[in-house]
KOLGU-756211 format. One record per residue (C-alpha): residue in three letters; x, y, z; residue number from 1. Coordinates in nm, 2 decimals, decimal comma. Example, Ala and Ser with C-alpha at 12.3 -4.5 7.8 and 13.67 -1.06 7.14 Angstrom:
// KOLGU-756211
+------+--------+--------+--------+-----+
! type !   east !  north !     up ! seq !
+------+--------+--------+--------+-----+
!  ALA !   1,23 !  -0,45 !   0,78 !   1 !
!  SER !   1,37 !  -0,11 !   0,71 !   2 !
+------+--------+--------+--------+-----+
***
This chain:
// KOLGU-756211
+------+--------+--------+--------+-----+
! type !   east !  north !     up ! seq !
+------+--------+--------+--------+-----+
!  MET !  11,14 !  11,66 !   7,37 !   1 !
!  ARG !  11,06 !  11,34 !   7,54 !   2 !
!  ALA !  11,22 !  11,03 !   7,42 !   3 !
!  PRO !  10,99 !  10,73 !   7,37 !   4 !
!  VAL !  11,24 !  10,50 !   7,56 !   5 !
!  TYR !  11,18 !  10,70 !   7,88 !   6 !
!  ARG !  10,80 !  10,68 !   7,87 !   7 !
!  ASN !  10,78 !  10,44 !   8,17 !   8 !
!  ILE !  10,96 !  10,68 !   8,41 !   9 !
!  ASP !  10,64 !  10,88 !   8,47 !  10 !
!  THR !  10,42 !  10,58 !   8,53 !  11 !
!  THR !  10,35 !  10,46 !   8,88 !  12 !
!  SER !  10,34 !  10,10 !   9,00 !  13 !
!  THR !  10,03 !  10,05 !   9,21 !  14 !
!  VAL !   9,83 !   9,76 !   9,36 !  15 !
!  LEU !   9,47 !   9,87 !   9,43 !  16 !
!  GLY !   9,59 !  10,23 !   9,42 !  17 !
!  LEU !   9,87 !  10,18 !   9,68 !  18 !
!  ALA !  10,22 !  10,25 !   9,58 !  19 !
!  LEU !  10,47 !   9,97 !   9,57 !  20 !
!  PRO !  10,66 !   9,86 !   9,78 !  21 !
!  TYR !  10,58 !  10,05 !  10,10 !  22 !
!  GLU !  10,21 !  10,11 !  10,10 !  23 !
!  ALA !  10,10 !   9,78 !   9,95 !  24 !
!  GLY !  10,37 !   9,60 !  10,15 !  25 !
!  ALA !  10,24 !   9,75 !  10,47 !  26 !
!  VAL !   9,88 !   9,64 !  10,40 !  27 !
!  GLY !  10,01 !   9,29 !  10,29 !  28 !
!  LEU !  10,22 !   9,26 !  10,61 !  29 !
!  VAL !   9,92 !   9,35 !  10,83 !  30 !
!  ALA !   9,71 !   9,09 !  10,64 !  31 !
!  VAL !   9,97 !   8,82 !  10,68 !  32 !
!  LEU !  10,04 !   8,88 !  11,04 !  33 !
!  GLY !   9,67 !   8,92 !  11,11 !  34 !
!  VAL !   9,59 !   8,58 !  10,96 !  35 !
!  ALA !   9,87 !   8,43 !  11,17 !  36 !
!  TRP !   9,77 !   8,59 !  11,50 !  37 !
!  ALA !   9,40 !   8,68 !  11,49 !  38 !
!  PRO !   9,06 !   8,54 !  11,38 !  39 !
!  PRO !   8,95 !   8,61 !  11,02 !  40 !
!  LEU !   8,70 !   8,88 !  11,08 !  41 !
!  PRO !   8,92 !   9,12 !  11,29 !  42 !
!  THR !   9,20 !   9,05 !  11,03 !  43 !
!  ILE !   8,98 !   9,15 !  10,74 !  44 !
!  LEU !   8,86 !   9,46 !  10,93 !  45 !
!  LEU !   9,21 !   9,56 !  11,03 !  46 !
!  THR !   9,35 !   9,51 !  10,67 !  47 !
!  LEU !   9,06 !   9,71 !  10,53 !  48 !
!  GLY !   9,11 !   9,98 !  10,78 !  49 !
!  MET !   9,48 !  10,00 !  10,70 !  50 !
!  TYR !   9,40 !  10,02 !  10,33 !  51 !
!  LEU !   9,15 !  10,29 !  10,37 !  52 !
!  ALA !   9,38 !  10,49 !  10,60 !  53 !
!  LEU !   9,66 !  10,48 !  10,35 !  54 !
!  ARG !   9,43 !  10,57 !  10,06 !  55 !
!  ILE !   9,28 !  10,87 !  10,26 !  56 !
!  ALA !   9,63 !  10,98 !  10,38 !  57 !
!  GLY !   9,76 !  10,98 !  10,02 !  58 !
!  ARG !   9,45 !  11,15 !   9,87 !  59 !
!  GLY !   9,55 !  11,46 !   9,67 !  60 !
!  LYS !   9,92 !  11,40 !   9,73 !  61 !
!  PRO !  10,18 !  11,35 !   9,45 !  62 !
!  PRO !  10,27 !  10,99 !   9,37 !  63 !
!  GLY !  10,51 !  10,83 !   9,62 !  64 !
!  TYR !  10,43 !  11,09 !   9,89 !  65 !
!  LEU !  10,38 !  10,85 !  10,18 !  66 !
!  GLN !  10,68 !  10,63 !  10,08 !  67 !
!  ASP !  10,90 !  10,94 !  10,09 !  68 !
!  LEU !  10,73 !  11,09 !  10,40 !  69 !
!  ILE !  10,80 !  10,78 !  10,63 !  70 !
!  PRO !  11,19 !  10,77 !  10,57 !  71 !
!  PHE !  11,19 !  11,15 !  10,59 !  72 !
!  ALA !  11,02 !  11,14 !  10,93 !  73 !
!  LEU !  11,25 !  10,86 !  11,05 !  74 !
!  ARG !  11,57 !  11,06 !  10,95 !  75 !
!  ARG !  11,43 !  11,37 !  11,11 !  76 !
!  THR !  11,37 !  11,18 !  11,44 !  77 !
!  ALA !  11,70 !  11,00 !  11,43 !  78 !
!  GLY !  11,89 !  11,32 !  11,35 !  79 !
!  GLY !  11,72 !  11,53 !  11,61 !  80 !
!  GLY !  11,58 !  11,76 !  11,35 !  81 !
!  ARG !  11,91 !  11,82 !  11,17 !  82 !
!  PHE !  11,95 !  11,68 !  10,82 !  83 !
!  SER !  12,28 !  11,78 !  10,65 !  84 !
!  ALA !  12,64 !  11,77 !  10,76 !  85 !
!  ALA !  12,65 !  12,15 !  10,73 !  86 !
!  ALA !  12,35 !  12,18 !  10,96 !  87 !
!  ARG !  12,51 !  11,94 !  11,22 !  88 !
!  THR !  12,84 !  12,13 !  11,23 !  89 !
!  ARG !  12,70 !  12,48 !  11,22 !  90 !
!  GLY !  12,79 !  12,56 !  11,58 !  91 !
!  GLN !  13,15 !  12,42 !  11,56 !  92 !
!  PRO !  13,45 !  12,65 !  11,55 !  93 !
!  ARG !  13,65 !  12,67 !  11,22 !  94 !
!  PHE !  13,99 !  12,51 !  11,19 !  95 !
!  PRO !  14,24 !  12,78 !  11,31 !  96 !
!  HIS !  14,56 !  12,65 !  11,14 !  97 !
!  ALA !  14,47 !  12,70 !  10,77 !  98 !
!  PRO !  14,29 !  12,95 !  10,56 !  99 !
!  TYR !  13,92 !  12,90 !  10,51 ! 100 !
!  ARG !  13,83 !  12,86 !  10,14 ! 101 !
!  SER !  13,48 !  12,82 !  10,00 ! 102 !
!  ARG !  13,39 !  12,67 !   9,66 ! 103 !
!  ASP !  13,14 !  12,95 !   9,62 ! 104 !
!  PRO !  13,34 !  13,24 !   9,46 ! 105 !
!  GLY !  13,08 !  13,49 !   9,58 ! 106 !
!  ALA !  13,11 !  13,39 !   9,94 ! 107 !
!  ALA !  13,30 !  13,61 !  10,18 ! 108 !
!  THR !  13,60 !  13,45 !  10,35 ! 109 !
!  PRO !  13,73 !  13,55 !  10,69 ! 110 !
!  GLU !  14,05 !  13,68 !  10,53 ! 111 !
!  ALA !  13,85 !  13,92 !  10,31 ! 112 !
!  ARG !  13,68 !  14,08 !  10,61 ! 113 !
+------+--------+--------+--------+-----+
***
C-alpha cells in the first residue's frame, strides 16, 4: 500500500526535461559563461547543442541516470577501478595475531579448514 504522504517521492524535478540540479545546472552554466565570454550567436548555439546532447544522452534511460553516471565515472577514475574497501584490500594478507571471524555465519573461516 502506498501512503498518500509519499506521493512526491516518485516525481522528478525537471526544467525543460533536464533533471535538477546537474543537467539543468550544466546547461545554465554553459549559457552564463558563454554570455560572459562569447558573442550571442555562438553562445546560443553552444547552449542549444549542450541541451540537445543531454536530452539525447538521457533518452530511454531511467530518471536521474546522467546525474548518477557522472559521479560514478569520477569515483571509478579516482579509485583506479576499485570501489569498495573490500575490493581495495583484497590482495592484502590477513592479520596473523588473531582469529579471523566473519559476520556471515555461512562463510568458511581459516580455522575451520
